[in-house]
C-alpha angles and dihedrals in degrees: 000000000000098000097051124110141174095201117057091207088068093057114102106251094237090058100045117106114205121224126232143196125205111237123175089344093309132108109239120193114239127217115254119242122231120233111284143089094347092057093095091060093060106305098140116104115211145140129252090247092054096044089049087064090055091047091048089055091061094043092050090062088074139118098025112250125086102051098187113130133160096203112029133353113269090225088059091052091051089052087058090054096054119105114259126169112014107241103175145358112199114190090177098051114133133212122231091276092056097253120140107262114168115217140184125214130201137176127221134159095346095310130104116227121202129181118188136196091271090061090249116150115212123188128184142083146243129235136192145176133168101294098017146065133177144177134187130182138172134188111220092194091059103032094233135114140175133205131191129191120195129187095210122098110271091342108179113216092166095107091045089054091050089054091050095050092044090051094049092051092047097044095045095038092231121185127197118263111274113255111247118226108247120228091242092054090054091046095050090046092056090046094048094048090059089059096051132135100358100042090211119169087007099147093050092050091086093213098107129087119245092255096052100089091045089058100036131042121216095223092053093045091051094047093048095046095042090051092053094045090050090050091047094055118197112017109234104180145351108228126222122264115273102207124214090183136330093290103034136055149118142235138196126239104205112216133186094248105018139004125240125215118208120189129179142172126215127219118253098246137113091271103030116219134192109272103158129035138176134178124191141169118255117197114233118239113253 
């Protein structure tokens, strides 16, 4: 970021944008603030081109996979993007079309996290000083971001950026990155399949979280699974995991007469274990 400064006096005069306030219908030039305590509010001076490099660094951390990085670990960046302290739950929030779209906001490591009713995760922040206002957001699921700088006191381009992102997704027909099936999900699937439908030697299998047998009872699990397998007839195929995230997913057991859907959730620990489980009948297409 070669055109980025903390002190406005260091900025070449031809590159420096002045800030303004509207007073009595007129734009009034505001005095610039030297580097200091107000810097955290938006005291960095930079260009759109330079800030795009910073934003691209965050976007490149997704999706998880290739972890090479010359500046900071991508896994560290992704930790910054996680929701932290819940700041707001807005049941009356609206999308850019004016439709009700509830959202939740959180704050973590200097970044604001928002998840809306469309399951979109939006990460970024706003900044402002007398004479200036800014906002930047990116969507890790889509690999896009937008930033706006304004030279008007506390100008709020957040809604404008939301319109821009929504328009880009709609016009380009963008879809979120597909979720990759984690190795542990595939491993637990294979181990769980071996126990179905009889659930024999379950407690000694060491694949279930400590709360599992307080929430589920072996006799009930056996009765439910055996009934569905009997109804399914000959088992034709065990489908691949369909991940919802790295610790949750489902798969289809294809039977001769019906299909069976099995879904489970793993515990968030170093060696994730099955802590939630469901099995349901799926009608076969005629």
